[in-house]
PDB file with one MODEL, atoms N, CA, C and O in Angstrom:
MODEL        1
ATOM      1  N   MET A   1      36.855  77.090 -76.056  1.00  0.00           N
ATOM      2  CA  MET A   1      37.518  78.027 -76.922  1.00  0.00           C
ATOM      3  C   MET A   1      36.644  78.366 -78.120  1.00  0.00           C
ATOM      4  O   MET A   1      36.583  79.528 -78.524  1.00  0.00           O
ATOM      5  N   THR A   2      35.980  77.398 -78.685  1.00  0.00           N
ATOM      6  CA  THR A   2      35.143  77.636 -79.854  1.00  0.00           C
ATOM      7  C   THR A   2      33.986  78.557 -79.520  1.00  0.00           C
ATOM      8  O   THR A   2      33.614  79.408 -80.328  1.00  0.00           O
ATOM      9  N   HIS A   3      33.417  78.394 -78.341  1.00  0.00           N
ATOM     10  CA  HIS A   3      32.285  79.228 -77.974  1.00  0.00           C
ATOM     11  C   HIS A   3      32.697  80.689 -77.818  1.00  0.00           C
ATOM     12  O   HIS A   3      31.909  81.583 -78.127  1.00  0.00           O
ATOM     13  N   SER A   4      33.912  80.946 -77.347  1.00  0.00           N
ATOM     14  CA  SER A   4      34.347  82.333 -77.226  1.00  0.00           C
ATOM     15  C   SER A   4      34.545  82.961 -78.600  1.00  0.00           C
ATOM     16  O   SER A   4      34.250  84.142 -78.786  1.00  0.00           O
ATOM     17  N   ILE A   5      35.034  82.199 -79.552  1.00  0.00           N
ATOM     18  CA  ILE A   5      35.185  82.704 -80.914  1.00  0.00           C
ATOM     19  C   ILE A   5      33.817  82.976 -81.520  1.00  0.00           C
ATOM     20  O   ILE A   5      33.619  83.992 -82.187  1.00  0.00           O
ATOM     21  N   LEU A   6      32.872  82.069 -81.287  1.00  0.00           N
ATOM     22  CA  LEU A   6      31.528  82.240 -81.838  1.00  0.00           C
ATOM     23  C   LEU A   6      30.835  83.461 -81.256  1.00  0.00           C
ATOM     24  O   LEU A   6      30.079  84.135 -81.956  1.00  0.00           O
ATOM     25  N   SER A   7      31.081  83.753 -79.997  1.00  0.00           N
ATOM     26  CA  SER A   7      30.423  84.914 -79.394  1.00  0.00           C
ATOM     27  C   SER A   7      30.995  86.232 -79.909  1.00  0.00           C
ATOM     28  O   SER A   7      30.315  87.258 -79.880  1.00  0.00           O
ATOM     29  N   ARG A   8      32.238  86.208 -80.379  1.00  0.00           N
ATOM     30  CA  ARG A   8      32.852  87.430 -80.893  1.00  0.00           C
ATOM     31  C   ARG A   8      32.559  87.680 -82.367  1.00  0.00           C
ATOM     32  O   ARG A   8      32.605  88.825 -82.817  1.00  0.00           O
ATOM     33  N   ILE A   9      32.260  86.633 -83.122  1.00  0.00           N
ATOM     34  CA  ILE A   9      31.987  86.775 -84.550  1.00  0.00           C
ATOM     35  C   ILE A   9      30.553  86.324 -84.799  1.00  0.00           C
ATOM     36  O   ILE A   9      30.302  85.124 -84.914  1.00  0.00           O
ATOM     37  N   PRO A  10      29.609  87.256 -84.885  1.00  0.00           N
ATOM     38  CA  PRO A  10      28.192  86.905 -84.912  1.00  0.00           C
ATOM     39  C   PRO A  10      27.753  86.044 -86.095  1.00  0.00           C
ATOM     40  O   PRO A  10      26.924  85.151 -85.920  1.00  0.00           O
ATOM     41  N   PHE A  11      28.287  86.289 -87.297  1.00  0.00           N
ATOM     42  CA  PHE A  11      27.803  85.512 -88.442  1.00  0.00           C
ATOM     43  C   PHE A  11      28.244  84.052 -88.393  1.00  0.00           C
ATOM     44  O   PHE A  11      27.652  83.215 -89.074  1.00  0.00           O
ATOM     45  N   LEU A  12      29.280  83.721 -87.595  1.00  0.00           N
ATOM     46  CA  LEU A  12      29.681  82.325 -87.444  1.00  0.00           C
ATOM     47  C   LEU A  12      28.689  81.533 -86.599  1.00  0.00           C
ATOM     48  O   LEU A  12      28.574  80.317 -86.756  1.00  0.00           O
ATOM     49  N   ARG A  13      27.971  82.211 -85.703  1.00  0.00           N
ATOM     50  CA  ARG A  13      26.999  81.509 -84.858  1.00  0.00           C
ATOM     51  C   ARG A  13      25.944  80.794 -85.683  1.00  0.00           C
ATOM     52  O   ARG A  13      25.474  79.726 -85.292  1.00  0.00           O
ATOM     53  N   ALA A  14      25.565  81.366 -86.819  1.00  0.00           N
ATOM     54  CA  ALA A  14      24.550  80.753 -87.671  1.00  0.00           C
ATOM     55  C   ALA A  14      25.110  79.552 -88.430  1.00  0.00           C
ATOM     56  O   ALA A  14      24.357  78.648 -88.792  1.00  0.00           O
ATOM     57  N   ILE A  15      26.408  79.531 -88.671  1.00  0.00           N
ATOM     58  CA  ILE A  15      27.025  78.462 -89.462  1.00  0.00           C
ATOM     59  C   ILE A  15      27.560  77.347 -88.579  1.00  0.00           C
ATOM     60  O   ILE A  15      27.350  76.169 -88.865  1.00  0.00           O
ATOM     61  N   VAL A  16      28.252  77.715 -87.505  1.00  0.00           N
ATOM     62  CA  VAL A  16      28.938  76.744 -86.656  1.00  0.00           C
ATOM     63  C   VAL A  16      28.085  76.472 -85.424  1.00  0.00           C
ATOM     64  O   VAL A  16      27.842  77.358 -84.604  1.00  0.00           O
ATOM     65  N   ASP A  17      27.639  75.229 -85.316  1.00  0.00           N
ATOM     66  CA  ASP A  17      26.896  74.811 -84.136  1.00  0.00           C
ATOM     67  C   ASP A  17      27.442  73.466 -83.676  1.00  0.00           C
ATOM     68  O   ASP A  17      28.468  73.008 -84.179  1.00  0.00           O
ATOM     69  N   GLU A  18      26.763  72.829 -82.720  1.00  0.00           N
ATOM     70  CA  GLU A  18      27.237  71.551 -82.196  1.00  0.00           C
ATOM     71  C   GLU A  18      27.281  70.477 -83.271  1.00  0.00           C
ATOM     72  O   GLU A  18      28.189  69.646 -83.282  1.00  0.00           O
ATOM     73  N   ARG A  19      26.308  70.488 -84.175  1.00  0.00           N
ATOM     74  CA  ARG A  19      26.305  69.487 -85.249  1.00  0.00           C
ATOM     75  C   ARG A  19      27.519  69.663 -86.153  1.00  0.00           C
ATOM     76  O   ARG A  19      28.155  68.686 -86.551  1.00  0.00           O
ATOM     77  N   PHE A  20      27.837  70.922 -86.476  1.00  0.00           N
ATOM     78  CA  PHE A  20      29.005  71.199 -87.310  1.00  0.00           C
ATOM     79  C   PHE A  20      30.270  70.690 -86.639  1.00  0.00           C
ATOM     80  O   PHE A  20      31.097  70.044 -87.283  1.00  0.00           O
ATOM     81  N   LEU A  21      30.428  70.972 -85.354  1.00  0.00           N
ATOM     82  CA  LEU A  21      31.629  70.536 -84.634  1.00  0.00           C
ATOM     83  C   LEU A  21      31.694  69.016 -84.541  1.00  0.00           C
ATOM     84  O   LEU A  21      32.776  68.442 -84.663  1.00  0.00           O
ATOM     85  N   GLU A  22      30.572  68.361 -84.330  1.00  0.00           N
ATOM     86  CA  GLU A  22      30.546  66.892 -84.284  1.00  0.00           C
ATOM     87  C   GLU A  22      30.863  66.294 -85.648  1.00  0.00           C
ATOM     88  O   GLU A  22      31.580  65.298 -85.730  1.00  0.00           O
ATOM     89  N   HIS A  23      30.342  66.883 -86.715  1.00  0.00           N
ATOM     90  CA  HIS A  23      30.646  66.389 -88.057  1.00  0.00           C
ATOM     91  C   HIS A  23      32.123  66.578 -88.378  1.00  0.00           C
ATOM     92  O   HIS A  23      32.736  65.720 -89.012  1.00  0.00           O
ATOM     93  N   ARG A  24      32.692  67.690 -87.945  1.00  0.00           N
ATOM     94  CA  ARG A  24      34.120  67.919 -88.155  1.00  0.00           C
ATOM     95  C   ARG A  24      34.943  66.893 -87.397  1.00  0.00           C
ATOM     96  O   ARG A  24      35.932  66.382 -87.923  1.00  0.00           O
ATOM     97  N   ARG A  25      34.550  66.586 -86.173  1.00  0.00           N
ATOM     98  CA  ARG A  25      35.270  65.577 -85.379  1.00  0.00           C
ATOM     99  C   ARG A  25      35.201  64.208 -86.029  1.00  0.00           C
ATOM    100  O   ARG A  25      36.211  63.512 -86.140  1.00  0.00           O
ATOM    101  N   ARG A  26      34.007  63.822 -86.459  1.00  0.00           N
ATOM    102  CA  ARG A  26      33.841  62.508 -87.083  1.00  0.00           C
ATOM    103  C   ARG A  26      34.594  62.405 -88.405  1.00  0.00           C
ATOM    104  O   ARG A  26      35.235  61.390 -88.675  1.00  0.00           O
ATOM    105  N   SER A  27      34.521  63.441 -89.226  1.00  0.00           N
ATOM    106  CA  SER A  27      35.192  63.388 -90.524  1.00  0.00           C
ATOM    107  C   SER A  27      36.707  63.335 -90.356  1.00  0.00           C
ATOM    108  O   SER A  27      37.393  62.662 -91.125  1.00  0.00           O
ATOM    109  N   THR A  28      37.228  64.035 -89.365  1.00  0.00           N
ATOM    110  CA  THR A  28      38.661  63.993 -89.094  1.00  0.00           C
ATOM    111  C   THR A  28      39.069  62.600 -88.634  1.00  0.00           C
ATOM    112  O   THR A  28      40.125  62.102 -89.026  1.00  0.00           O
ATOM    113  N   SER A  29      38.250  61.972 -87.813  1.00  0.00           N
ATOM    114  CA  SER A  29      38.541  60.623 -87.349  1.00  0.00           C
ATOM    115  C   SER A  29      38.532  59.629 -88.505  1.00  0.00           C
ATOM    116  O   SER A  29      39.431  58.795 -88.614  1.00  0.00           O
ATOM    117  N   VAL A  30      37.527  59.711 -89.361  1.00  0.00           N
ATOM    118  CA  VAL A  30      37.450  58.808 -90.509  1.00  0.00           C
ATOM    119  C   VAL A  30      38.640  59.025 -91.438  1.00  0.00           C
ATOM    120  O   VAL A  30      39.219  58.059 -91.935  1.00  0.00           O
ATOM    121  N   ALA A  31      39.008  60.272 -91.676  1.00  0.00           N
ATOM    122  CA  ALA A  31      40.156  60.569 -92.542  1.00  0.00           C
ATOM    123  C   ALA A  31      41.451  60.017 -91.943  1.00  0.00           C
ATOM    124  O   ALA A  31      42.292  59.481 -92.665  1.00  0.00           O
ATOM    125  N   GLY A  32      41.607  60.148 -90.641  1.00  0.00           N
ATOM    126  CA  GLY A  32      42.800  59.622 -89.984  1.00  0.00           C
ATOM    127  C   GLY A  32      42.895  58.117 -90.088  1.00  0.00           C
ATOM    128  O   GLY A  32      43.960  57.581 -90.392  1.00  0.00           O
ATOM    129  N   PHE A  33      41.793  57.427 -89.840  1.00  0.00           N
ATOM    130  CA  PHE A  33      41.804  55.972 -89.946  1.00  0.00           C
ATOM    131  C   PHE A  33      41.989  55.510 -91.388  1.00  0.00           C
ATOM    132  O   PHE A  33      42.631  54.488 -91.629  1.00  0.00           O
ATOM    133  N   THR A  34      41.444  56.239 -92.336  1.00  0.00           N
ATOM    134  CA  THR A  34      41.635  55.895 -93.743  1.00  0.00           C
ATOM    135  C   THR A  34      43.107  56.012 -94.124  1.00  0.00           C
ATOM    136  O   THR A  34      43.644  55.136 -94.802  1.00  0.00           O
ATOM    137  N   ALA A  35      43.753  57.074 -93.696  1.00  0.00           N
ATOM    138  CA  ALA A  35      45.183  57.242 -93.967  1.00  0.00           C
ATOM    139  C   ALA A  35      46.001  56.152 -93.273  1.00  0.00           C
ATOM    140  O   ALA A  35      46.980  55.657 -93.832  1.00  0.00           O
ATOM    141  N   PHE A  36      45.602  55.783 -92.069  1.00  0.00           N
ATOM    142  CA  PHE A  36      46.277  54.712 -91.325  1.00  0.00           C
ATOM    143  C   PHE A  36      46.201  53.397 -92.084  1.00  0.00           C
ATOM    144  O   PHE A  36      47.218  52.727 -92.260  1.00  0.00           O
ATOM    145  N   PHE A  37      45.012  53.020 -92.535  1.00  0.00           N
ATOM    146  CA  PHE A  37      44.864  51.751 -93.249  1.00  0.00           C
ATOM    147  C   PHE A  37      45.524  51.789 -94.620  1.00  0.00           C
ATOM    148  O   PHE A  37      46.022  50.765 -95.088  1.00  0.00           O
ATOM    149  N   ALA A  38      45.537  52.943 -95.272  1.00  0.00           N
ATOM    150  CA  ALA A  38      46.239  53.067 -96.548  1.00  0.00           C
ATOM    151  C   ALA A  38      47.743  52.885 -96.340  1.00  0.00           C
ATOM    152  O   ALA A  38      48.402  52.227 -97.146  1.00  0.00           O
ATOM    153  N   ALA A  39      48.285  53.457 -95.276  1.00  0.00           N
ATOM    154  CA  ALA A  39      49.712  53.298 -94.995  1.00  0.00           C
ATOM    155  C   ALA A  39      50.040  51.838 -94.700  1.00  0.00           C
ATOM    156  O   ALA A  39      51.070  51.331 -95.146  1.00  0.00           O
ATOM    157  N   ILE A  40      49.172  51.160 -93.953  1.00  0.00           N
ATOM    158  CA  ILE A  40      49.381  49.731 -93.688  1.00  0.00           C
ATOM    159  C   ILE A  40      49.348  48.942 -94.985  1.00  0.00           C
ATOM    160  O   ILE A  40      50.168  48.047 -95.188  1.00  0.00           O
ATOM    161  N   ALA A  41      48.408  49.267 -95.863  1.00  0.00           N
ATOM    162  CA  ALA A  41      48.306  48.569 -97.148  1.00  0.00           C
ATOM    163  C   ALA A  41      49.571  48.788 -97.985  1.00  0.00           C
ATOM    164  O   ALA A  41      50.072  47.846 -98.599  1.00  0.00           O
ATOM    165  N   PHE A  42      50.087  50.003 -98.016  1.00  0.00           N
ATOM    166  CA  PHE A  42      51.308  50.269 -98.778  1.00  0.00           C
ATOM    167  C   PHE A  42      52.513  49.548 -98.181  1.00  0.00           C
ATOM    168  O   PHE A  42      53.351  49.028 -98.918  1.00  0.00           O
ATOM    169  N   VAL A  43      52.607  49.514 -96.861  1.00  0.00           N
ATOM    170  CA  VAL A  43      53.709  48.789 -96.223  1.00  0.00           C
ATOM    171  C   VAL A  43      53.620  47.307 -96.581  1.00  0.00           C
ATOM    172  O   VAL A  43      54.622  46.688 -96.938  1.00  0.00           O
ATOM    173  N   GLY A  44      52.417  46.741 -96.486  1.00  0.00           N
ATOM    174  CA  GLY A  44      52.236  45.334 -96.835  1.00  0.00           C
ATOM    175  C   GLY A  44      52.525  45.053 -98.292  1.00  0.00           C
ATOM    176  O   GLY A  44      53.167  44.054 -98.618  1.00  0.00           O
ATOM    177  N   TYR A  45      52.060  45.921 -99.171  1.00  0.00           N
ATOM    178  CA  TYR A  45      52.298  45.737-100.600  1.00  0.00           C
ATOM    179  C   TYR A  45      53.790  45.761-100.918  1.00  0.00           C
ATOM    180  O   TYR A  45      54.303  44.897-101.628  1.00  0.00           O
ATOM    181  N   ARG A  46      54.466  46.754-100.386  1.00  0.00           N
ATOM    182  CA  ARG A  46      55.896  46.868-100.685  1.00  0.00           C
ATOM    183  C   ARG A  46      56.707  45.739-100.053  1.00  0.00           C
ATOM    184  O   ARG A  46      57.735  45.328-100.592  1.00  0.00           O
ATOM    185  N   TYR A  47      56.242  45.243 -98.910  1.00  0.00           N
ATOM    186  CA  TYR A  47      56.969  44.142 -98.272  1.00  0.00           C
ATOM    187  C   TYR A  47      56.745  42.830 -99.030  1.00  0.00           C
ATOM    188  O   TYR A  47      57.701  42.108 -99.313  1.00  0.00           O
ATOM    189  N   PHE A  48      55.492  42.520 -99.358  1.00  0.00           N
ATOM    190  CA  PHE A  48      55.196  41.229 -99.984  1.00  0.00           C
ATOM    191  C   PHE A  48      55.553  41.172-101.465  1.00  0.00           C
ATOM    192  O   PHE A  48      55.887  40.098-101.967  1.00  0.00           O
ATOM    193  N   TYR A  49      55.494  42.289-102.174  1.00  0.00           N
ATOM    194  CA  TYR A  49      55.783  42.266-103.604  1.00  0.00           C
ATOM    195  C   TYR A  49      57.184  42.729-103.947  1.00  0.00           C
ATOM    196  O   TYR A  49      57.767  42.253-104.922  1.00  0.00           O
ATOM    197  N   SER A  50      57.732  43.634-103.178  1.00  0.00           N
ATOM    198  CA  SER A  50      59.089  44.116-103.452  1.00  0.00           C
ATOM    199  C   SER A  50      60.116  43.516-102.489  1.00  0.00           C
ATOM    200  O   SER A  50      61.321  43.661-102.695  1.00  0.00           O
ATOM    201  N   HIS A  51      59.642  42.848-101.447  1.00  0.00           N
ATOM    202  CA  HIS A  51      60.500  42.231-100.428  1.00  0.00           C
ATOM    203  C   HIS A  51      61.438  43.253 -99.790  1.00  0.00           C
ATOM    204  O   HIS A  51      62.612  42.979 -99.543  1.00  0.00           O
ATOM    205  N   ALA A  52      60.886  44.439 -99.531  1.00  0.00           N
ATOM    206  CA  ALA A  52      61.670  45.493 -98.877  1.00  0.00           C
ATOM    207  C   ALA A  52      60.756  46.241 -97.917  1.00  0.00           C
ATOM    208  O   ALA A  52      59.591  46.503 -98.215  1.00  0.00           O
ATOM    209  N   TRP A  53      61.312  46.577 -96.760  1.00  0.00           N
ATOM    210  CA  TRP A  53      60.559  47.370 -95.799  1.00  0.00           C
ATOM    211  C   TRP A  53      60.544  48.820 -96.240  1.00  0.00           C
ATOM    212  O   TRP A  53      61.542  49.345 -96.734  1.00  0.00           O
ATOM    213  N   ASN A  54      59.423  49.447 -96.060  1.00  0.00           N
ATOM    214  CA  ASN A  54      59.313  50.871 -96.321  1.00  0.00           C
ATOM    215  C   ASN A  54      59.225  51.551 -94.951  1.00  0.00           C
ATOM    216  O   ASN A  54      58.142  51.679 -94.380  1.00  0.00           O
ATOM    217  N   TRP A  55      60.357  51.977 -94.445  1.00  0.00           N
ATOM    218  CA  TRP A  55      60.437  52.448 -93.070  1.00  0.00           C
ATOM    219  C   TRP A  55      59.689  53.750 -92.849  1.00  0.00           C
ATOM    220  O   TRP A  55      59.183  53.981 -91.750  1.00  0.00           O
ATOM    221  N   ASP A  56      59.603  54.606 -93.855  1.00  0.00           N
ATOM    222  CA  ASP A  56      58.898  55.869 -93.645  1.00  0.00           C
ATOM    223  C   ASP A  56      57.398  55.645 -93.494  1.00  0.00           C
ATOM    224  O   ASP A  56      56.767  56.298 -92.663  1.00  0.00           O
ATOM    225  N   LEU A  57      56.812  54.742 -94.272  1.00  0.00           N
ATOM    226  CA  LEU A  57      55.389  54.439 -94.094  1.00  0.00           C
ATOM    227  C   LEU A  57      55.135  53.698 -92.787  1.00  0.00           C
ATOM    228  O   LEU A  57      54.121  53.924 -92.128  1.00  0.00           O
ATOM    229  N   LEU A  58      56.043  52.826 -92.419  1.00  0.00           N
ATOM    230  CA  LEU A  58      55.907  52.126 -91.142  1.00  0.00           C
ATOM    231  C   LEU A  58      55.978  53.123 -89.986  1.00  0.00           C
ATOM    232  O   LEU A  58      55.279  52.958 -88.986  1.00  0.00           O
ATOM    233  N   ALA A  59      56.806  54.142 -90.112  1.00  0.00           N
ATOM    234  CA  ALA A  59      56.890  55.184 -89.088  1.00  0.00           C
ATOM    235  C   ALA A  59      55.576  55.952 -88.985  1.00  0.00           C
ATOM    236  O   ALA A  59      55.167  56.324 -87.885  1.00  0.00           O
ATOM    237  N   VAL A  60      54.909  56.194 -90.115  1.00  0.00           N
ATOM    238  CA  VAL A  60      53.613  56.881 -90.098  1.00  0.00           C
ATOM    239  C   VAL A  60      52.578  56.025 -89.370  1.00  0.00           C
ATOM    240  O   VAL A  60      51.802  56.540 -88.565  1.00  0.00           O
ATOM    241  N   VAL A  61      52.564  54.736 -89.649  1.00  0.00           N
ATOM    242  CA  VAL A  61      51.629  53.824 -88.978  1.00  0.00           C
ATOM    243  C   VAL A  61      51.880  53.821 -87.470  1.00  0.00           C
ATOM    244  O   VAL A  61      50.939  53.926 -86.682  1.00  0.00           O
ATOM    245  N   LEU A  62      53.134  53.704 -87.072  1.00  0.00           N
ATOM    246  CA  LEU A  62      53.458  53.681 -85.640  1.00  0.00           C
ATOM    247  C   LEU A  62      53.161  55.014 -84.972  1.00  0.00           C
ATOM    248  O   LEU A  62      52.732  55.044 -83.819  1.00  0.00           O
ATOM    249  N   LEU A  63      53.382  56.109 -85.677  1.00  0.00           N
ATOM    250  CA  LEU A  63      53.040  57.419 -85.130  1.00  0.00           C
ATOM    251  C   LEU A  63      51.542  57.526 -84.880  1.00  0.00           C
ATOM    252  O   LEU A  63      51.123  58.045 -83.846  1.00  0.00           O
ATOM    253  N   PHE A  64      50.737  57.044 -85.809  1.00  0.00           N
ATOM    254  CA  PHE A  64      49.285  57.053 -85.626  1.00  0.00           C
ATOM    255  C   PHE A  64      48.906  56.278 -84.370  1.00  0.00           C
ATOM    256  O   PHE A  64      48.118  56.761 -83.558  1.00  0.00           O
ATOM    257  N   VAL A  65      49.456  55.094 -84.208  1.00  0.00           N
ATOM    258  CA  VAL A  65      49.129  54.256 -83.052  1.00  0.00           C
ATOM    259  C   VAL A  65      49.532  54.944 -81.751  1.00  0.00           C
ATOM    260  O   VAL A  65      48.757  54.961 -80.795  1.00  0.00           O
ATOM    261  N   VAL A  66      50.724  55.504 -81.707  1.00  0.00           N
ATOM    262  CA  VAL A  66      51.207  56.153 -80.484  1.00  0.00           C
ATOM    263  C   VAL A  66      50.347  57.371 -80.137  1.00  0.00           C
ATOM    264  O   VAL A  66      49.958  57.548 -78.983  1.00  0.00           O
ATOM    265  N   VAL A  67      50.051  58.203 -81.126  1.00  0.00           N
ATOM    266  CA  VAL A  67      49.245  59.402 -80.865  1.00  0.00           C
ATOM    267  C   VAL A  67      47.833  59.015 -80.456  1.00  0.00           C
ATOM    268  O   VAL A  67      47.282  59.590 -79.517  1.00  0.00           O
ATOM    269  N   LYS A  68      47.241  58.053 -81.145  1.00  0.00           N
ATOM    270  CA  LYS A  68      45.873  57.624 -80.827  1.00  0.00           C
ATOM    271  C   LYS A  68      45.800  57.093 -79.390  1.00  0.00           C
ATOM    272  O   LYS A  68      44.888  57.460 -78.649  1.00  0.00           O
ATOM    273  N   MET A  69      46.728  56.252 -78.995  1.00  0.00           N
ATOM    274  CA  MET A  69      46.712  55.687 -77.646  1.00  0.00           C
ATOM    275  C   MET A  69      47.024  56.749 -76.591  1.00  0.00           C
ATOM    276  O   MET A  69      46.459  56.713 -75.498  1.00  0.00           O
ATOM    277  N   ALA A  70      47.910  57.688 -76.900  1.00  0.00           N
ATOM    278  CA  ALA A  70      48.232  58.747 -75.943  1.00  0.00           C
ATOM    279  C   ALA A  70      47.018  59.649 -75.711  1.00  0.00           C
ATOM    280  O   ALA A  70      46.715  60.003 -74.572  1.00  0.00           O
ATOM    281  N   ILE A  71      46.334  60.013 -76.772  1.00  0.00           N
ATOM    282  CA  ILE A  71      45.146  60.861 -76.628  1.00  0.00           C
ATOM    283  C   ILE A  71      44.038  60.102 -75.915  1.00  0.00           C
ATOM    284  O   ILE A  71      43.326  60.671 -75.088  1.00  0.00           O
ATOM    285  N   PHE A  72      43.889  58.816 -76.232  1.00  0.00           N
ATOM    286  CA  PHE A  72      42.896  57.996 -75.547  1.00  0.00           C
ATOM    287  C   PHE A  72      43.178  57.949 -74.051  1.00  0.00           C
ATOM    288  O   PHE A  72      42.264  58.111 -73.242  1.00  0.00           O
ATOM    289  N   ALA A  73      44.440  57.727 -73.676  1.00  0.00           N
ATOM    290  CA  ALA A  73      44.802  57.677 -72.256  1.00  0.00           C
ATOM    291  C   ALA A  73      44.587  59.033 -71.589  1.00  0.00           C
ATOM    292  O   ALA A  73      44.119  59.100 -70.452  1.00  0.00           O
ATOM    293  N   TRP A  74      44.926  60.111 -72.291  1.00  0.00           N
ATOM    294  CA  TRP A  74      44.737  61.452 -71.731  1.00  0.00           C
ATOM    295  C   TRP A  74      43.266  61.691 -71.425  1.00  0.00           C
ATOM    296  O   TRP A  74      42.928  62.118 -70.321  1.00  0.00           O
ATOM    297  N   TYR A  75      42.386  61.423 -72.385  1.00  0.00           N
ATOM    298  CA  TYR A  75      40.954  61.623 -72.158  1.00  0.00           C
ATOM    299  C   TYR A  75      40.422  60.684 -71.091  1.00  0.00           C
ATOM    300  O   TYR A  75      39.542  61.068 -70.321  1.00  0.00           O
ATOM    301  N   ARG A  76      40.930  59.473 -71.027  1.00  0.00           N
ATOM    302  CA  ARG A  76      40.449  58.491 -70.048  1.00  0.00           C
ATOM    303  C   ARG A  76      40.746  58.950 -68.627  1.00  0.00           C
ATOM    304  O   ARG A  76      39.910  58.781 -67.740  1.00  0.00           O
ATOM    305  N   PHE A  77      41.917  59.525 -68.397  1.00  0.00           N
ATOM    306  CA  PHE A  77      42.312  59.901 -67.043  1.00  0.00           C
ATOM    307  C   PHE A  77      42.015  61.348 -66.690  1.00  0.00           C
ATOM    308  O   PHE A  77      42.095  61.714 -65.517  1.00  0.00           O
ATOM    309  N   ASN A  78      41.674  62.188 -67.669  1.00  0.00           N
ATOM    310  CA  ASN A  78      41.434  63.600 -67.392  1.00  0.00           C
ATOM    311  C   ASN A  78      40.016  64.059 -67.679  1.00  0.00           C
ATOM    312  O   ASN A  78      39.729  65.249 -67.551  1.00  0.00           O
ATOM    313  N   ASP A  79      39.146  63.189 -68.051  1.00  0.00           N
ATOM    314  CA  ASP A  79      37.778  63.615 -68.381  1.00  0.00           C
ATOM    315  C   ASP A  79      36.786  63.001 -67.417  1.00  0.00           C
ATOM    316  O   ASP A  79      35.584  63.241 -67.531  1.00  0.00           O
TER     317      ASP A  79
ENDMDL
END
């Protein structure tokens, strides 16, 4: 899909290449894992210091795990 967009918009070809797409993929992955670990840290902090579960942050952590494993399984069996 990206290559078809690049072929239609000539000035993007000079800016967007394989390195750009790989850097975007890596930065998105790092940002996702950073948010995941921050959510885990907040859940742990609120549990150990306030003695209360923070269910919305726990839901974010579990959503990350489910989506990550689902995408991993999809790529494993379809690539």
